[in-house]
C-alpha positions in Angstrom: 0.2 -0.3 -0.1 1.9 3.6 -0.8 2.1 6.1 1.5 -0.8 8.2 0.4 -3.2 5.6 0.5 -2.2 5.1 4.3 -2.8 8.8 4.8 -6.0 8.5 3.4 -7.1 6.0 5.8 -5.8 8.1 8.5 -7.8 11.1 7.6 -11.1 8.9 7.8 -10.2 8.9 11.7 -8.7 11.8 12.3 -10.5 15.2 12.9 -7.3 17.1 13.2 -4.0 15.2 12.6 -0.7 17.0 14.1 1.1 17.1 11.5 0.2 15.7 8.0 3.4 16.0 7.0 5.2 14.5 9.8 2.6 11.5 9.1 3.7 11.1 5.9 7.4 11.1 7.2 6.8 8.6 9.6 5.1 6.4 7.3 7.9 6.5 4.8 10.5 5.4 7.3 8.5 3.3 9.1 6.2 0.3 8.2 4.3 -0.4 11.1 4.3 2.2 13.3 2.6 2.2 16.6 -0.4 4.2 17.9 -2.4 4.1 21.2 -5.8 5.3 22.9 -6.3 4.8 26.6 -9.3 4.1 28.6 -10.4 4.3 32.1 -12.4 1.6 33.1 -14.8 3.6 34.2 -18.8 2.1 33.5 -21.1 0.6 30.8 -20.3 1.0 27.3 -22.0 3.8 25.0 -21.7 3.7 21.1 -18.6 6.3 20.9 -17.0 3.5 22.7 -17.8 0.7 21.0 -19.2 1.3 17.6 -17.3 4.5 17.1 -14.1 3.1 18.5 -14.1 -0.3 16.5 -14.6 1.9 13.1 -11.6 4.1 13.7 -9.7 0.9 14.8 -10.3 -0.7 11.6 -9.2 2.3 9.4 -5.8 2.6 11.6 -4.9 -1.2 11.2 -5.6 -1.3 7.3 -3.1 1.7 7.0 -0.7 -0.6 8.2 -0.7 1.2 12.4 0.3 -1.4 14.9 -2.3 -0.1 17.7 -2.3 -0.4 21.8 -5.6 -0.1 24.0 -3.9 1.4 27.3 -6.3 0.0 29.9 -5.8 3.0 32.2 -6.9 1.4 35.4 -4.6 4.0 37.8 -5.8 6.8 35.9 -9.3 5.9 36.9 -8.1 5.2 40.3 -6.9 8.8 40.5 -10.0 10.0 38.7 -12.1 8.5 41.7 -14.1 6.2 38.7 -15.7 3.4 40.5 -15.4 5.0 43.8 -11.5 5.1 43.5 -12.2 1.0 44.6 -9.3 -0.5 41.8 -10.9 -4.1 42.5 -14.0 -3.3 40.5 -12.0 -0.9 38.4 -10.3 -3.8 37.2 -13.4 -5.8 36.4 -14.5 -2.8 34.4 -11.5 -3.1 32.8 -12.2 -6.4 31.6 -15.5 -5.6 30.8 -13.8 -3.2 28.7 -11.9 -5.7 26.5 -15.1 -8.1 26.4 -16.7 -5.3 24.8 -14.0 -4.2 22.1 -14.5 -8.0 21.0 -18.0 -7.7 20.8 -17.9 -5.1 18.7 -15.5 -6.9 16.1 -12.2 -5.2 16.9 -9.2 -8.3 15.4 -8.1 -8.7 19.3 -5.1 -11.1 17.2 -4.0 -7.7 15.7 -4.9 -5.1 18.7 -3.0 -5.1 22.1 -4.6 -4.9 25.1 -2.3 -3.5 27.8 -2.9 -2.8 31.5 -1.3 0.6 33.2 -0.4 -0.9 36.5 1.5 -3.8 35.0 3.5 -1.4 32.8 4.4 1.4 35.6 7.9 0.4 36.1 11.0 2.7 37.4 11.4 4.3 34.1 7.9 5.1 33.7 7.6 7.3 37.1 11.1 8.6 36.5 9.9 10.0 33.1 6.8 11.4 35.0 9.3 13.4 37.3 11.0 14.6 34.4 8.0 15.9 32.1 6.6 17.4 35.5 10.1 19.6 35.8 9.4 20.9 32.1 6.1 21.5 33.0 4.7 25.1 34.1 2.1 24.5 37.2 -0.1 26.7 34.9 0.5 24.4 31.7 -0.3 21.2 33.8 -3.5 22.9 35.1 -4.9 23.7 32.3 -4.2 19.8 30.7 -6.4 18.8 33.6 -9.6 18.9 31.6 -8.2 15.9 29.7 -9.7 14.0 32.9 -13.3 14.9 31.8 -13.9 16.9 35.1 -14.6 20.8 35.3 -12.3 22.8 37.5 -14.4 22.7 40.6 -14.3 19.0 41.0 -10.6 18.9 41.0 -9.8 18.3 44.6 -7.1 15.4 44.9 -3.4 16.6 44.7 -2.9 13.0 43.1 -5.2 14.4 39.9 -2.2 16.7 39.5 -0.3 13.9 38.5 -2.2 13.0 35.9 -1.1 14.8 32.7 2.4 13.8 33.4 1.5 10.4 33.5 -0.6 10.5 30.2 2.3 11.9 28.6 4.6 9.1 30.1 2.5 6.9 28.6 3.0 7.5 25.0 7.1 7.1 25.3 6.3 3.9 27.6 4.3 2.3 25.2 6.7 3.3 22.5 4.4 5.4 20.4 4.7 7.0 16.9 0.9 8.3 16.7 -1.5 9.3 19.7 -4.8 8.4 18.4 -7.3 9.5 20.9 -10.6 11.8 21.1 -10.0 15.8 20.2 -10.6 16.2 24.1 -7.2 14.8 24.9 -5.4 17.4 22.6 -3.8 19.3 25.2 -2.4 16.4 26.6 -1.1 15.2 23.5 0.0 19.0 22.6 2.2 18.8 25.6 4.0 15.3 24.7 4.9 17.0 21.1 6.4 20.0 23.1 8.2 18.0 26.1 9.1 14.9 23.8 12.2 16.8 22.2 13.1 18.5 25.5 13.6 15.4 27.6 15.7 13.7 24.5 12.8 11.5 23.1 10.1 11.9 20.1 7.6 14.3 19.2 4.6 11.9 18.6 2.2 12.6 15.7 -1.2 13.4 17.0 -4.3 12.2 15.4 -7.3 13.6 17.1 -10.9 11.5 16.2 -14.1 13.4 16.3 -16.3 13.3 19.7 -19.9 12.0 19.2 -22.4 14.3 20.6 -24.9 13.3 23.3 -28.0 13.3 22.4 -29.1 16.7 23.6 -26.9 18.0 20.8 -24.0 21.0 21.4 -23.7 22.5 25.0 -22.0 25.8 25.8 -19.3 25.0 28.3 -19.5 25.4 31.8 -17.0 25.1 34.3 -14.2 24.6 31.5 -11.5 26.5 30.6 -12.6 28.1 27.4 -11.1 26.8 24.4 -13.1 27.1 21.8 -14.4 23.9 19.6 -12.8 21.6 21.6 -14.0 23.0 24.8 -17.6 22.7 23.1 -16.8 19.0 22.0 -15.9 18.0 25.4 -18.6 19.6 27.6 -21.2 18.1 24.7 -20.1 14.6 23.5 -21.8 11.4 24.4 -21.1 10.1 28.1 -21.8 7.8 30.4 -21.1 9.9 32.9 -24.4 11.6 31.9 -26.6 8.9 30.8 -29.3 10.9 29.6 -27.0 12.2 27.1 -26.0 8.5 25.6 -27.1 5.0 23.7 -25.7 2.3 25.2 -24.3 -1.1 23.5 -26.6 -3.1 26.3 -30.0 -0.8 25.1 -32.6 -2.8 23.8 -34.7 -1.6 20.6 -37.6 0.3 22.3 -34.8 2.1 24.5 -33.2 3.5 21.6 -36.0 4.5 20.0 -37.2 6.0 22.9 -33.8 8.1 23.4 -33.7 9.0 19.6 -37.3 10.4 19.5 -36.5 13.0 22.7 -33.4 13.8 21.2 -32.6 17.3 19.6 -33.2 17.2 15.9 -34.7 20.7 14.5 -35.9 20.9 11.5 -33.7 21.7 8.3 -30.8 22.3 10.7 -27.4 20.1 10.2 -25.1 21.8 12.2 -24.9 20.3 16.0 -27.1 17.6 15.4 -26.8 14.6 17.1 -28.8 12.5 14.3 -26.6 13.7 11.4 -23.4 13.0 13.6 -24.2 9.5 13.8 -25.0 8.9 10.5 -21.8 10.6 9.5 -19.2 9.0 11.6 -21.1 5.6 12.3 -23.8 4.7 9.9 -22.7 5.7 6.8 -18.9 4.2 7.8 -20.4 0.7 8.4 -23.3 0.6 6.1 -23.5 1.2 2.3 -27.3 3.2 2.5 -29.5 4.7 5.0 -33.4 3.5 4.5 -35.8 5.9 5.3 -39.5 4.4 6.0 -42.0 6.6 5.2 -45.9 6.3 4.0 -46.7 7.0 0.4 -48.8 10.4 1.2 -45.1 12.0 2.6 -43.0 11.0 -0.3 -43.0 7.3 0.3 -39.6 5.0 1.1 -36.1 6.4 0.4 -32.5 4.9 0.4 -29.8 7.6 1.1 -26.7 6.3 -0.6 -23.9 9.0 1.3 -23.7 11.4 4.2 -23.4 14.2 2.0 -27.1 13.1 -0.2 -28.4 12.6 3.6 -27.5 16.3 4.6 -28.1 18.2 1.6 -31.8 16.4 1.7 -32.5 17.0 5.3 -31.1 20.7 4.9 -33.7 21.4 1.9 -36.5 19.9 4.4 -36.9 16.6 2.0 -37.0 14.5 5.2 -38.6 15.3 8.3 -36.9 15.0 11.6 -39.4 12.2 12.6 -38.4 10.2 9.4 -34.7 10.7 10.2 -35.1 9.9 13.6 -36.6 6.3 12.8 -33.8 5.4 10.3 -31.1 6.4 12.7 -32.7 4.6 15.5 -33.1 1.4 13.7 -29.6 1.7 12.0 -27.9 1.9 15.4 -30.1 -1.2 16.8 -28.5 -3.4 13.5 -25.0 -2.3 14.5 -25.1 -2.8 18.1 -27.8 -5.9 17.8 -24.4 -8.4 17.8 -23.0 -6.7 20.8 -25.8 -7.0 22.9 -26.4 -10.8 22.1 -22.6 -11.5 22.7 -23.8 -10.2 26.5 -26.8 -12.3 26.5 -25.2 -15.3 25.4 -22.3 -15.4 26.9 -22.0 -16.0 30.9 -18.6 -14.6 31.4 -19.6 -11.6 29.5 -22.6 -11.6 31.1 -21.0 -11.9 34.6 -18.7 -8.9 33.9 -21.9 -6.7 32.7 -24.1 -7.6 35.7 -20.7 -6.2 37.8 -20.8 -2.9 36.0 -24.4 -2.2 35.5 -24.6 -2.4 39.4 -21.6 0.0 39.7 -22.0 4.1 40.5 -21.0 5.2 37.1 -22.0 8.8 38.3 -18.7 9.4 40.1 
């Protein structure tokens, strides 16, 4: 596969690539560069975690990239997820792996790593070195990568978090940081700090943050940084269950949530129904079927996202018809994951553990 084709595959993933020139040079000098994404074990899986992650992973793998999924158990501990109970955090991490398998992540081509098993002496030495080369104000600005508003940050341990995340990148020998745009501040710190401490400057490939069912919200409690903070405050999140569709939701639950979602007529900006269509449905399906009575124009088969957006903007598709189509498509994509957790005893046991925990903490 030629370099430009590989870059095109990464463009499908990255809403922002810093920088394409560096990515091109990386592909020209390495056959199989390493990328990673990290996750705090923190509750039941919404569609960005399962469907969207699997889609992006496949494109990265097709580009010849080795991928590591980092189970950030100590980060979840610092961030007080699962009440700060490490045993429960580990249980949720095992559940995460089961979700990815059910979503179609090729486990033979992706490496799953636990943070707690890879934090050796060199790791912690690097954390201190990174901290010594970062101002307090810069570290404070990076704390939003934890998904917490400033008023929620109380423990001294939370100030370790950004330096640890930067250390992760070098511990894993990563050439590419392939995380959500909400992690941009940590990745930019890594690009700045790496050369200062005798290491490399990783390429950053930031994927889009799927918005919650309520649409885009004005950031509150975040240090304003334009579009990025709007994405953080508006993303679909398991810490805000009302904003999320989960892979365990029934068909009826999905339809009910979607019916209540923000979807103003003719508006394509900040519309979650179009967001899910663009970033999930049309990357997995050849068309979107819109079923409607003959008196309203009859059934449609939309062949591309561009066609859907244009038709919706013109008013040719009613919000209710779009919602019905999106709900049906998402249910179809979620069904194999849901079925796996219903039929596999170990998967069900892990889900029962996770569903019994307080995910809002």
